[in-house]
N, C-alpha and C positions, 0 to 999 in steps of 0.2 A: 332792150339792151341799149345802153348809152356808151358811146365811144368818145373819149376826150383825147384830142391831138394837139400837141404843141410843136410848132415848127422850130427847127434848129438852124435855119438858113433858108436861102431862096429855093423854091421848088414848087411842086404841085402835090395834090393828094388824090388818090383813087382808092376806093374800097369796093371789093366784091364780096358779097355775102352769099353763101350757099346753104340753104336749109336742108334738113333731112329729107324732105320731099323731092329735092333736086331743083327746086326753084332758085334762081339766081337774081340778086339785085345788084345794080352797079351805081356808084356815086363818084362824081368827079368834080372837085372844087376848082381846078385851074390854078392860078397863081397864088402862092402864099409865101410868106417870108418870116424871118426870125422875129419872135415876139407875138405872132398871130396865135390866137387860141380859137379852136373850133369845136363845138359840141354837136354831135350827130345823134339822132334818135333812129334806131332801126326797128321797124315794125314789119309785119308779115307781108305788106304790099308796097312799102316805100322806105327810103332813107331820106330823112329831112335834116336840114341844118337849122339849129335853133339860134346860134350866135356866132359871129365872127368879129373879133376885136383885136386891137393891138395892146398887148400887155407890156406896159412900160416899166414894171418893177423888176 
């Protein structure tokens, strides 16, 4: 699963994923702000960040 997130102001991002088996994964990016784009890859054992950048358009 891939999640695309685009910030609309200052803040932070936390994602908790719960699988059918009951396993829970947690991801916390910390500080983000307007214009940041973040792509996450959710796998059975991890949540990883592929990119974080400032979108100026």
